[in-house]
C-alpha positions as a Python dict, from the first residue, in 0.01 Angstrom:
ca = {
    (1, 'M'): (0, 0, 0),
    (2, 'T'): (156, 335, -106),
    (3, 'G'): (262, 541, 195),
    (4, 'G'): (229, 242, 430),
    (5, 'G'): (599, 220, 517),
    (6, 'K'): (743, -51, 289),
    (7, 'T'): (1096, 85, 315),
    (8, 'L'): (1078, 77, 694),
    (9, 'I'): (961, -286, 675),
    (10, 'I'): (1269, -368, 463),
    (11, 'G'): (1489, -200, 722),
    (12, 'C'): (1321, -389, 1011),
    (13, 'I'): (1366, -730, 842),
    (14, 'I'): (1729, -653, 759),
    (15, 'A'): (1787, -576, 1129),
    (16, 'W'): (1603, -894, 1228),
    (17, 'L'): (1801, -1116, 986),
    (18, 'R'): (2131, -962, 1100),
    (19, 'L'): (2057, -982, 1472),
    (20, 'A'): (1863, -1311, 1503),
    (21, 'H'): (1993, -1517, 1211),
    (22, 'G'): (2345, -1388, 1147),
    (23, 'V'): (2282, -1291, 783),
    (24, 'R'): (2548, -1035, 699),
    (25, 'K'): (2484, -939, 333),
    (26, 'F'): (2168, -787, 186),
    (27, 'L'): (2086, -714, -178),
    (28, 'V'): (1815, -460, -246),
    (29, 'L'): (1692, -450, -610),
    (30, 'T'): (1490, -170, -767),
    (31, 'P'): (1335, -126, -1113),
    (32, 'N'): (1448, 228, -1191),
    (33, 'L'): (1664, 523, -1089),
    (34, 'I'): (1389, 708, -904),
    (35, 'V'): (1328, 417, -667),
    (36, 'K'): (1700, 358, -630),
    (37, 'D'): (1767, 722, -539),
    (38, 'R'): (1490, 716, -275),
    (39, 'L'): (1627, 403, -111),
    (40, 'E'): (1978, 543, -122),
    (41, 'T'): (1864, 841, 83),
    (42, 'D'): (1699, 613, 339),
    (43, 'F'): (1984, 366, 379),
    (44, 'A'): (2289, 593, 344),
    (45, 'A'): (2509, 595, 660),
    (46, 'G'): (2264, 352, 826),
    (47, 'K'): (2006, 637, 848),
    (48, 'I'): (1693, 422, 865),
    (49, 'F'): (1838, 188, 1128),
    (50, 'K'): (1951, 474, 1353),
    (51, 'E'): (1648, 701, 1317),
    (52, 'W'): (1403, 423, 1402),
    (53, 'D'): (1629, 245, 1659),
    (54, 'L'): (1592, -83, 1474),
    (55, 'F'): (1873, -248, 1672),
    (56, 'P'): (1844, -278, 2051),
    (57, 'Q'): (2075, -56, 2250),
    (58, 'S'): (2300, -349, 2342),
    (59, 'S'): (2353, -420, 1970),
    (60, 'S'): (2342, -65, 1836),
    (61, 'A'): (2690, -103, 1683),
    (62, 'L'): (2534, -341, 1425),
    (63, 'A'): (2384, -32, 1254),
    (64, 'N'): (2738, 36, 1128),
    (65, 'D'): (2767, -322, 1007),
    (66, 'V'): (2488, -269, 754),
    (67, 'S'): (2658, 15, 568),
    (68, 'L'): (2551, 89, 213),
    (69, 'H'): (2719, 21, -124),
    (70, 'V'): (2541, 163, -432),
    (71, 'L'): (2616, -5, -762),
    (72, 'G'): (2697, 215, -1052),
    (73, 'G'): (2949, 476, -1176),
    (74, 'S'): (3309, 378, -1246),
    (75, 'A'): (3355, 176, -933),
    (76, 'G'): (3378, -201, -966),
    (77, 'P'): (3174, -458, -776),
    (78, 'Q'): (3442, -505, -509),
    (79, 'G'): (3258, -262, -283),
    (80, 'M'): (2996, -534, -222),
    (81, 'L'): (3252, -713, -1),
    (82, 'E'): (3297, -412, 230),
    (83, 'S'): (2933, -323, 288),
    (84, 'G'): (2631, -492, 449),
    (85, 'V'): (2362, -355, 217),
    (86, 'V'): (2410, -355, -165),
    (87, 'L'): (2166, -136, -359),
    (88, 'G'): (2123, -161, -737),
    (89, 'N'): (1882, -154, -1029),
    (90, 'I'): (1785, -495, -1164),
    (91, 'Q'): (1929, -379, -1500),
    (92, 'Q'): (2270, -374, -1335),
    (93, 'F'): (2253, -754, -1324),
    (94, 'Y'): (2117, -813, -1674),
    (95, 'Q'): (2330, -1035, -1893),
    (96, 'T'): (2275, -805, -2195),
    (97, 'N'): (2547, -567, -2074),
    (98, 'I'): (2905, -624, -1953),
    (99, 'S'): (2865, -454, -1615),
    (100, 'G'): (2554, -666, -1545),
    (101, 'Q'): (2740, -985, -1626),
    (102, 'R'): (3026, -877, -1399),
    (103, 'N'): (2798, -780, -1105),
    (104, 'L'): (2600, -1106, -1122),
    (105, 'A'): (2916, -1320, -1146),
    (106, 'F'): (3068, -1134, -848),
    (107, 'V'): (2762, -1205, -629),
    (108, 'I'): (2755, -1572, -729),
    (109, 'N'): (3128, -1633, -688),
    (110, 'Y'): (3233, -1407, -395),
    (111, 'I'): (2924, -1323, -189),
    (112, 'G'): (2795, -1581, 53),
    (113, 'E'): (2438, -1612, 188),
    (114, 'I'): (2224, -1307, 117),
    (115, 'G'): (1891, -1157, 214),
    (116, 'L'): (1722, -1041, -112),
    (117, 'F'): (1473, -756, -121),
    (118, 'N'): (1280, -702, -444),
    (119, 'D'): (1122, -356, -422),
    (120, 'E'): (830, -248, -646),
    (121, 'A'): (787, -621, -717),
    (122, 'H'): (500, -577, -966),
    (123, 'N'): (778, -525, -1222),
    (124, 'T'): (910, -875, -1162),
    (125, 'P'): (713, -1066, -1433),
    (126, 'A'): (937, -910, -1700),
    (127, 'E'): (1126, -1203, -1852),
    (128, 'E'): (1486, -1092, -1778),
    (129, 'Y'): (1386, -961, -1435),
    (130, 'S'): (1246, -1305, -1341),
    (131, 'R'): (1555, -1484, -1481),
    (132, 'I'): (1792, -1283, -1260),
    (133, 'L'): (1583, -1354, -951),
    (134, 'S'): (1587, -1722, -1041),
    (135, 'I'): (1968, -1723, -1080),
    (136, 'L'): (2008, -1556, -736),
    (137, 'S'): (1764, -1784, -565),
    (138, 'P'): (2020, -2047, -444),
    (139, 'K'): (2208, -1769, -268),
    (140, 'C'): (1904, -1650, -75),
    (141, 'A'): (1852, -1719, 295),
    (142, 'F'): (1548, -1497, 270),
    (143, 'R'): (1361, -1304, 0),
    (144, 'L'): (1095, -1035, 42),
    (145, 'D'): (897, -875, -238),
    (146, 'T'): (731, -540, -163),
    (147, 'T'): (484, -342, -379),
    (148, 'A'): (190, -108, -334),
    (149, 'T'): (30, -239, -658),
    (150, 'P'): (54, -618, -679),
    (151, 'D'): (-212, -635, -957),
    (152, 'R'): (-60, -560, -1300),
    (153, 'A'): (-245, -432, -1602),
    (154, 'D'): (-168, -752, -1795),
    (155, 'G'): (-298, -981, -1518),
    (156, 'Q'): (45, -1121, -1424),
    (157, 'A'): (174, -1114, -1069),
    (158, 'P'): (512, -1155, -893),
    (159, 'D'): (623, -1519, -850),
    (160, 'S'): (594, -1494, -471),
    (161, 'E'): (330, -1569, -208),
    (162, 'M'): (148, -1275, -57),
    (163, 'V'): (211, -1291, 316),
    (164, 'Y'): (52, -961, 421),
    (165, 'L'): (-180, -708, 260),
    (166, 'Y'): (-219, -365, 422),
    (167, 'S'): (-522, -205, 251),
    (168, 'I'): (-604, 157, 196),
    (169, 'S'): (-905, 117, 433),
    (170, 'E'): (-672, 3, 710),
    (171, 'A'): (-423, 279, 637),
    (172, 'L'): (-705, 541, 655),
    (173, 'K'): (-829, 390, 985),
    (174, 'D'): (-474, 408, 1127),
    (175, 'R'): (-425, 757, 980),
    (176, 'I'): (-111, 645, 804),
    (177, 'I'): (-204, 823, 478),
    (178, 'K'): (-400, 1125, 367),
    (179, 'N'): (-765, 1109, 279),
    (180, 'I'): (-851, 1177, -84),
    (181, 'V'): (-1105, 1437, -194),
    (182, 'V'): (-1186, 1458, -565),
    (183, 'Y'): (-1293, 1789, -725),
    (184, 'E'): (-1487, 1766, -1051),
    (185, 'P'): (-1612, 2065, -1253),
    (186, 'Q'): (-1945, 2020, -1433),
    (187, 'V'): (-1857, 2219, -1749),
    (188, 'R'): (-2062, 2286, -2061),
    (189, 'A'): (-1942, 2449, -2382),
    (190, 'V'): (-2100, 2778, -2485),
    (191, 'E'): (-1881, 2859, -2783),
    (192, 'L'): (-1703, 2642, -3039),
    (193, 'T'): (-1459, 2732, -3314),
    (194, 'Y'): (-1455, 2543, -3647),
    (195, 'T'): (-1132, 2486, -3840),
    (196, 'N'): (-1083, 2316, -4176),
    (197, 'F'): (-729, 2180, -4204),
    (198, 'Q'): (-746, 2159, -4585),
    (199, 'T'): (-892, 2507, -4668),
    (200, 'G'): (-794, 2699, -4356),
    (201, 'A'): (-1152, 2817, -4312),
    (202, 'K'): (-1257, 2915, -3960),
    (203, 'R'): (-1585, 3017, -3801),
    (204, 'I'): (-1732, 3051, -3451),
    (205, 'V'): (-2070, 2926, -3330),
    (206, 'T'): (-2229, 2984, -2987),
    (207, 'E'): (-2497, 2793, -2795),
    (208, 'L'): (-2755, 3028, -2955),
    (209, 'D'): (-2677, 2901, -3307),
    (210, 'D'): (-2886, 2626, -3464),
    (211, 'E'): (-2578, 2414, -3560),
    (212, 'F'): (-2431, 2428, -3208),
    (213, 'K'): (-2571, 2094, -3091),
    (214, 'L'): (-2454, 1911, -3400),
    (215, 'A'): (-2107, 2065, -3361),
    (216, 'E'): (-2096, 1974, -2992),
    (217, 'E'): (-2163, 1608, -3074),
    (218, 'R'): (-1839, 1597, -3276),
    (219, 'L'): (-1628, 1693, -2974),
    (220, 'K'): (-1391, 1419, -2841),
    (221, 'P'): (-1388, 1348, -2464),
    (222, 'F'): (-1018, 1440, -2434),
    (223, 'Q'): (-1093, 1790, -2570),
    (224, 'W'): (-1257, 1879, -2239),
    (225, 'I'): (-913, 1871, -2078),
    (226, 'L'): (-670, 1934, -2369),
    (227, 'D'): (-833, 2224, -2559),
    (228, 'P'): (-677, 2551, -2436),
    (229, 'E'): (-981, 2712, -2270),
    (230, 'P'): (-1102, 2412, -2056),
    (231, 'M'): (-738, 2329, -1973),
    (232, 'R'): (-697, 2681, -1827),
    (233, 'K'): (-1007, 2625, -1614),
    (234, 'Q'): (-875, 2293, -1484),
    (235, 'I'): (-544, 2458, -1391),
    (236, 'A'): (-721, 2743, -1217),
    (237, 'I'): (-932, 2499, -1014),
    (238, 'A'): (-617, 2309, -913),
    (239, 'L'): (-437, 2628, -808),
    (240, 'A'): (-736, 2724, -590),
    (241, 'R'): (-704, 2382, -417),
    (242, 'L'): (-331, 2451, -372),
    (243, 'D'): (-415, 2781, -202),
    (244, 'E'): (-644, 2596, 38),
    (245, 'Q'): (-370, 2346, 114),
    (246, 'R'): (-131, 2638, 194),
    (247, 'E'): (-383, 2760, 449),
    (248, 'R'): (-393, 2412, 604),
    (249, 'A'): (-9, 2396, 604),
    (250, 'K'): (20, 2710, 819),
    (251, 'E'): (373, 2764, 682),
    (252, 'R'): (494, 2437, 835),
    (253, 'Y'): (567, 2295, 485),
    (254, 'K'): (528, 2397, 124),
    (255, 'P'): (236, 2224, -51),
    (256, 'L'): (304, 2122, -409),
    (257, 'L'): (92, 2082, -724),
    (258, 'F'): (155, 1765, -925),
    (259, 'V'): (28, 1769, -1287),
    (260, 'V'): (6, 1450, -1492),
    (261, 'T'): (-25, 1457, -1874),
    (262, 'M'): (-5, 1198, -2152),
    (263, 'S'): (259, 1352, -2381),
    (264, 'I'): (561, 1580, -2367),
    (265, 'K'): (391, 1839, -2592),
    (266, 'E'): (95, 1861, -2352),
    (267, 'A'): (325, 1881, -2054),
    (268, 'Q'): (523, 2164, -2212),
    (269, 'R'): (197, 2353, -2279),
    (270, 'V'): (87, 2313, -1919),
    (271, 'Q'): (430, 2427, -1788),
    (272, 'K'): (410, 2735, -2017),
    (273, 'L'): (60, 2823, -1894),
    (274, 'L'): (157, 2783, -1528),
    (275, 'I'): (467, 2996, -1564),
    (276, 'N'): (352, 3270, -1806),
    (277, 'E'): (-18, 3312, -1718),
    (278, 'F'): (-49, 3189, -1360),
    (279, 'K'): (301, 3297, -1246),
    (280, 'V'): (378, 2962, -1082),
    (281, 'K'): (734, 2837, -1090),
    (282, 'T'): (702, 2494, -1248),
    (283, 'L'): (939, 2202, -1310),
    (284, 'L'): (891, 1966, -1608),
    (285, 'V'): (1017, 1608, -1580),
    (286, 'T'): (1003, 1370, -1878),
    (287, 'E'): (1214, 1090, -2029),
    (288, 'E'): (1417, 1366, -2198),
    (289, 'S'): (1499, 1538, -1863),
    (290, 'D'): (1861, 1555, -1765),
    (291, 'D'): (2007, 1451, -1426),
    (292, 'S'): (1982, 1806, -1285),
    (293, 'E'): (1605, 1819, -1349),
    (294, 'R'): (1556, 1475, -1192),
    (295, 'E'): (1757, 1592, -888),
    (296, 'E'): (1532, 1899, -867),
    (297, 'A'): (1229, 1660, -868),
    (298, 'R'): (1379, 1475, -572),
    (299, 'T'): (1427, 1792, -358),
    (300, 'I'): (1123, 1984, -481),
    (301, 'G'): (940, 1932, -150),
    (302, 'S'): (1193, 2141, 51),
    (303, 'K'): (1120, 2504, 136),
    (304, 'E'): (1447, 2596, -34),
    (305, 'S'): (1324, 2468, -377),
    (306, 'P'): (1202, 2749, -606),
    (307, 'Y'): (926, 2531, -756),
    (308, 'H'): (563, 2520, -648),
    (309, 'A'): (442, 2278, -921),
    (310, 'V'): (580, 1982, -1115),
    (311, 'V'): (451, 1845, -1448),
    (312, 'S'): (533, 1487, -1541),
    (313, 'V'): (497, 1250, -1831),
    (314, 'L'): (532, 888, -1711),
    (315, 'M'): (840, 968, -1499),
    (316, 'L'): (725, 1042, -1146),
    (317, 'R'): (552, 721, -1053),
    (318, 'E'): (680, 451, -815),
    (319, 'G'): (961, 554, -590),
    (320, 'W'): (914, 931, -619),
    (321, 'D'): (830, 1015, -258),
    (322, 'V'): (755, 1385, -191),
    (323, 'P'): (500, 1407, 93),
    (324, 'E'): (444, 1773, 18),
    (325, 'V'): (246, 1682, -293),
    (326, 'S'): (-90, 1805, -168),
    (327, 'T'): (-278, 1865, -496),
    (328, 'I'): (-285, 1648, -811),
    (329, 'L'): (-424, 1765, -1146),
    (330, 'L'): (-513, 1483, -1388),
    (331, 'L'): (-493, 1588, -1754),
    (332, 'R'): (-499, 1235, -1893),
    (333, 'K'): (-717, 927, -1877),
    (334, 'F'): (-596, 619, -1692),
    (335, 'Q'): (-661, 276, -1848),
    (336, 'S'): (-434, 91, -1606),
    (337, 'P'): (-534, 40, -1241),
    (338, 'V'): (-161, 6, -1159),
    (339, 'Y'): (-61, 341, -1310),
    (340, 'G'): (-365, 519, -1173),
    (341, 'Q'): (-291, 401, -816),
    (342, 'Q'): (77, 483, -852),
    (343, 'V'): (3, 844, -955),
    (344, 'I'): (-243, 899, -673),
    (345, 'G'): (0, 731, -440),
    (346, 'R'): (248, 1017, -495),
    (347, 'G'): (27, 1235, -275),
    (348, 'L'): (-81, 987, -4),
    (349, 'R'): (217, 1023, 229),
    (350, 'R'): (139, 1231, 534),
    (351, 'I'): (346, 1534, 615),
    (352, 'I'): (242, 1600, 973),
    (353, 'R'): (300, 1284, 1173),
    (354, 'D'): (35, 1370, 1432),
    (355, 'P'): (-250, 1116, 1397),
    (356, 'N'): (-489, 1369, 1558),
    (357, 'E'): (-439, 1611, 1271),
    (358, 'P'): (-617, 1481, 958),
    (359, 'E'): (-474, 1564, 617),
    (360, 'I'): (-624, 1546, 271),
    (361, 'L'): (-498, 1500, -86),
    (362, 'A'): (-693, 1722, -329),
    (363, 'V'): (-731, 1564, -673),
    (364, 'V'): (-873, 1769, -961),
    (365, 'D'): (-1031, 1540, -1217),
    (366, 'H'): (-1283, 1581, -1502),
    (367, 'P'): (-1598, 1364, -1525),
    (368, 'M'): (-1528, 1308, -1895),
    (369, 'L'): (-1226, 1100, -1794),
    (370, 'E'): (-1461, 849, -1623),
    (371, 'H'): (-1234, 768, -1332),
    (372, 'D'): (-1511, 648, -1090),
    (373, 'W'): (-1354, 304, -1083),
    (374, 'L'): (-1025, 457, -962),
    (375, 'W'): (-1188, 650, -682),
    (376, 'K'): (-1359, 337, -554),
    (377, 'L'): (-1026, 158, -573),
    (378, 'V'): (-842, 414, -361),
    (379, 'N'): (-1132, 479, -117),
    (380, 'V'): (-1183, 853, -173),
    (381, 'S'): (-1330, 1038, 120),
    (382, 'G'): (-1539, 1271, -93),
    (383, 'I'): (-1611, 1402, -440),
    (384, 'R'): (-1686, 1767, -510),
    (385, 'Q'): (-1855, 1816, -845),
    (386, 'G'): (-1920, 2129, -1053),
    (387, 'I'): (-1617, 2322, -924),
    (388, 'L'): (-1568, 2674, -1065),
    (389, 'P'): (-1223, 2813, -1132),
    (390, 'G'): (-1266, 3088, -870),
    (391, 'D'): (-1434, 2871, -610),
    (392, 'K'): (-1253, 2840, -277),
    (393, 'F'): (-1361, 2634, 21),
    (394, 'N'): (-1294, 2663, 388),
    (395, 'P'): (-974, 2457, 439),
    (396, 'E'): (-1144, 2278, 733),
    (397, 'D'): (-1449, 2169, 525),
    (398, 'D'): (-1277, 1881, 350),
    (399, 'L'): (-1085, 1747, 649),
    (400, 'P'): (-1228, 1397, 692),
    (401, 'I'): (-1381, 1245, 996),
    (402, 'R'): (-1211, 934, 1122),
    (403, 'P'): (-1324, 651, 893),
    (404, 'K'): (-1538, 380, 1053),
    (405, 'L'): (-1477, 25, 950),
    (406, 'Q'): (-1741, -237, 1017),
    (407, 'T'): (-1643, -500, 1270),
    (408, 'L'): (-1823, -812, 1386),
    (409, 'V'): (-1920, -765, 1751),
    (410, 'K'): (-2148, -1063, 1836),
    (411, 'P'): (-2069, -1353, 1602),
    (412, 'E'): (-2311, -1576, 1796),
    (413, 'N'): (-2601, -1373, 1664),
    (414, 'L'): (-2517, -1445, 1301),
    (415, 'I'): (-2797, -1618, 1112),
    (416, 'K'): (-2696, -1859, 837),
    (417, 'I'): (-2898, -1804, 520),
    (418, 'P'): (-2956, -2127, 327),
    (419, 'E'): (-2845, -2151, -36),
    (420, 'P'): (-3126, -2052, -276),
    (421, 'I'): (-3308, -2329, -460),
    (422, 'Y'): (-3355, -2247, -828),
    (423, 'E'): (-3645, -2378, -1033),
    (424, 'S'): (-3423, -2412, -1331),
    (425, 'K'): (-3045, -2463, -1374),
    (426, 'I'): (-2851, -2143, -1449),
    (427, 'D'): (-2582, -2168, -1716),
    (428, 'F'): (-2301, -1986, -1525),
    (429, 'E'): (-2037, -2099, -1782),
    (430, 'G'): (-2247, -1949, -2063),
    (431, 'L'): (-2284, -1627, -1873),
    (432, 'K'): (-1904, -1607, -1820),
    (433, 'K'): (-1839, -1654, -2185),
    (434, 'R'): (-2058, -1355, -2267),
    (435, 'I'): (-1861, -1128, -2037),
    (436, 'P'): (-1608, -936, -2251),
    (437, 'E'): (-1239, -984, -2154),
    (438, 'D'): (-921, -820, -2271),
    (439, 'S'): (-841, -980, -2603),
    (440, 'V'): (-576, -985, -2873),
    (441, 'E'): (-697, -826, -3194),
    (442, 'K'): (-544, -1057, -3453),
    (443, 'D'): (-677, -853, -3745),
    (444, 'W'): (-546, -526, -3598),
    (445, 'L'): (-419, -397, -3936),
    (446, 'S'): (-768, -411, -4090),
    (447, 'V'): (-916, -240, -3787),
    (448, 'L'): (-658, 45, -3808),
    (449, 'D'): (-707, 71, -4185),
    (450, 'S'): (-1079, 128, -4139),
    (451, 'I'): (-1022, 441, -3924),
    (452, 'E'): (-1049, 784, -4077),
    (453, 'Y'): (-925, 1116, -3939),
    (454, 'D'): (-1151, 1415, -4006),
    (455, 'R'): (-969, 1723, -4133),
    (456, 'E'): (-1242, 1937, -3993),
    (457, 'E'): (-1231, 2017, -3619),
    (458, 'W'): (-1444, 2184, -3359),
    (459, 'Q'): (-1253, 2332, -3067),
    (460, 'I'): (-1394, 2440, -2732),
    (461, 'T'): (-1326, 2814, -2703),
    (462, 'R'): (-1556, 2911, -2418),
    (463, 'T'): (-1717, 2714, -2136),
    (464, 'K'): (-1958, 2784, -1853),
    (465, 'V'): (-2020, 2624, -1517),
    (466, 'D'): (-2367, 2662, -1359),
    (467, 'Q'): (-2324, 2509, -1014),
    (468, 'V'): (-2092, 2355, -763),
    (469, 'R'): (-2197, 2018, -618),
    (470, 'G'): (-2002, 1880, -328),
    (471, 'K'): (-2051, 1509, -255),
    (472, 'H'): (-1884, 1355, 49),
    (473, 'L'): (-1887, 978, 59),
    (474, 'V'): (-1804, 939, 428),
    (475, 'D'): (-2105, 1124, 580),
    (476, 'K'): (-2326, 1133, 263),
    (477, 'K'): (-2332, 1514, 276),
    (478, 'L'): (-2434, 1701, -40),
    (479, 'E'): (-2383, 2071, -112),
    (480, 'V'): (-2520, 2277, -405),
    (481, 'L'): (-2382, 2623, -465),
    (482, 'V'): (-2520, 2820, -760),
    (483, 'G'): (-2283, 3067, -920),
    (484, 'P'): (-2261, 3102, -1299),
    (485, 'R'): (-1939, 3230, -1435),
    (486, 'N'): (-1830, 3288, -1795),
    (487, 'G'): (-1487, 3248, -1936),
    (488, 'S'): (-1338, 3460, -2217),
    (489, 'S'): (-1284, 3302, -2555),
    (490, 'V'): (-948, 3136, -2607),
    (491, 'T'): (-789, 3056, -2941),
    (492, 'A'): (-482, 2836, -2966),
    (493, 'H'): (-191, 2992, -3151),
    (494, 'S'): (54, 2750, -3307),
    (495, 'E'): (410, 2852, -3352),
    (496, 'D'): (547, 2856, -3708),
    (497, 'E'): (801, 2576, -3696),
    (498, 'S'): (1020, 2450, -3975),
    (499, 'K'): (946, 2115, -4144),
    (500, 'P'): (1256, 1945, -3991),
    (501, 'D'): (1147, 2066, -3642),
    (502, 'L'): (795, 1931, -3703),
    (503, 'E'): (935, 1593, -3813),
    (504, 'T'): (1142, 1568, -3496),
    (505, 'E'): (844, 1672, -3284),
    (506, 'L'): (619, 1405, -3447),
    (507, 'K'): (881, 1133, -3385),
    (508, 'K'): (903, 1232, -3018),
    (509, 'E'): (527, 1240, -2978),
    (510, 'V'): (476, 900, -3134),
    (511, 'L'): (761, 745, -2931),
    (512, 'E'): (620, 898, -2611),
    (513, 'S'): (274, 768, -2703),
    (514, 'A'): (411, 418, -2771),
    (515, 'T'): (575, 419, -2426),
    (516, 'A'): (255, 529, -2255),
    (517, 'L'): (46, 273, -2441),
    (518, 'L'): (277, -8, -2347),
    (519, 'F'): (269, 98, -1986),
    (520, 'D'): (-108, 136, -1975),
    (521, 'S'): (-156, -197, -2149),
    (522, 'G'): (71, -378, -1902),
    (523, 'F'): (350, -470, -2152),
    (524, 'G'): (718, -418, -2097),
    (525, 'G'): (920, -152, -2278),
    (526, 'L'): (1139, -393, -2479),
    (527, 'K'): (895, -387, -2773),
    (528, 'K'): (866, -8, -2794),
    (529, 'G'): (1027, -10, -3138),
    (530, 'E'): (764, -250, -3275),
    (531, 'L'): (474, -37, -3156),
    (532, 'Y'): (644, 286, -3270),
    (533, 'S'): (686, 140, -3623),
    (534, 'A'): (322, 33, -3634),
    (535, 'M'): (206, 377, -3526),
    (536, 'M'): (426, 555, -3779),
    (537, 'D'): (302, 325, -4057),
    (538, 'H'): (-56, 402, -3956),
    (539, 'I'): (9, 777, -3967),
    (540, 'S'): (182, 747, -4304),
    (541, 'K'): (-111, 556, -4449),
    (542, 'K'): (-395, 764, -4303),
    (543, 'M'): (-245, 1117, -4302),
    (544, 'F'): (48, 1120, -4546),
    (545, 'Q'): (-129, 939, -4835),
    (546, 'G'): (123, 661, -4804),
    (547, 'K'): (428, 887, -4816),
    (548, 'S'): (716, 863, -4569),
    (549, 'L'): (770, 1127, -4304),
    (550, 'A'): (1051, 1277, -4507),
    (551, 'D'): (824, 1317, -4815),
    (552, 'A'): (513, 1435, -4631),
    (553, 'S'): (404, 1795, -4659),
    (554, 'K'): (439, 2037, -4372),
    (555, 'D'): (60, 2075, -4351),
    (556, 'D'): (19, 1698, -4326),
    (557, 'I'): (275, 1671, -4045),
    (558, 'E'): (100, 1950, -3855),
    (559, 'F'): (-226, 1763, -3900),
    (560, 'A'): (-67, 1440, -3774),
    (561, 'L'): (58, 1624, -3462),
    (562, 'H'): (-292, 1755, -3404),
    (563, 'C'): (-434, 1402, -3428),
    (564, 'I'): (-195, 1238, -3180),
    (565, 'P'): (-457, 1217, -2902),
    (566, 'Q'): (-695, 1037, -3144),
    (567, 'V'): (-421, 804, -3259),
    (568, 'R'): (-345, 711, -2897),
    (569, 'K'): (-715, 641, -2839),
    (570, 'N'): (-737, 423, -3149),
    (571, 'F'): (-440, 205, -3043),
    (572, 'S'): (-647, 19, -2783),
    (573, 'K'): (-509, -252, -2550),
    (574, 'S'): (-634, -529, -2789),
    (575, 'I'): (-474, -356, -3085),
    (576, 'V'): (-143, -318, -2901),
    (577, 'A'): (-160, -679, -2795),
    (578, 'G'): (-221, -785, -3155),
    (579, 'I'): (77, -588, -3279),
    (580, 'L'): (312, -727, -3019),
    (581, 'A'): (189, -1079, -3083),
    (582, 'G'): (306, -1045, -3446),
}
């Protein structure tokens, strides 16, 4: 469970194995640099053992015996002999690279019995990951897998037995994590702008025009968060929540806004809006970010950091632990329960360790994203609907009451209800077969070839919100506040880029989309090239009239960039599975 103290559990078991069973060497494996950096901070100089007094006073010197060695850099593997805890990415043991071969051989040949800790273990089903764990198995006196999200999008699970599950309900009862309150604006369009990508023709219609309803039906769900005007409203709503969190903080810490988008282009647009229009110092972290930007992301929660917001594309998931994340703005739809929970988990860690002081995580969502399943999954404390950009709430209003969990008080009073007797036999197997499951689309090419991309577009240029509805799930309280407010029309202005720049941008967008689709669909990143090629072939066929990217016109490339959100939507999980299945 995110925020439940998995790292501390690892530290406790290391101390127990060292003290009670004489195990002297511990290998901690992580799936990526972000998780590795977080664990390095916790275990450096025996920090976690000393801060939490994990060794009894009579054996306190053993805290120095579990010193840390971090794999990487120019140093060889010999440092493993001198330290008690060895920390490394699983990739640093892969046989596909020389350093991985060397590290694995060193452990097998020179290191004796080990305690093995596999953090973020939902990554384990990857083929090479599982193989390395299997090779290390004979060396293990003990192995522990830890994860907040054991259920993967592809249905696979770590090859270990679940020994303990600490649920969100239990963590809420124990006040280990923040309560989640979701804010949803009920927005309707009042003005749309028509653009023809072939002729360049433009016109504006309002809700008073006869053709408005027909135009509104052609809007895509993602336009309600990605078109410039509604995006600005979502940002304004999130910043209002951030102001409320600052009031709750009372200058004891610096609350942060965490914005999640699907692509780098969208993330850059959000960062520009936050900096230029809302005057909020904002950090952008993507796969293209350099080490200095990732280091900024690690320290962004400190009062010394100049940033008040961070925008991320796929990067800040598992292992990025900044308790000061108090407000999350979702500008993308989640298909994967794993990824959805990981993102929300970034804001679940409490800041004030006083169990008598409740804390909330404010999540700004849009009803068009249809995330009800996610809010049930993470036990939200309340949902506010119909939020206006200027609406502010008393910071105390959303602080949750202590959640009540049902317990069985008098088991002797239970009445056993007999099994029902049916007059006719029910065909349960037949019913199961009619329930749709995730499938592999074998004829994926024909499905993609049947898709057409309209070169006429309606964009949302003005919206209106008529009411604020606050729905709290804990005490069933409902509020309705009437307060219409109009927004000014917004027109997106595209920068005049050269054709080579547009080609580079399209490649980046497609690659980023392929990465996101693989992650959402529960597949590993090793086949990113296959999916990227299939997506580029699809774009060439449907938007470039069969021409290559190099031979496509500048207008066609601009149109392809505009259609990227639709392309992502059309590459469903079954399509992706079909492509990867060959």
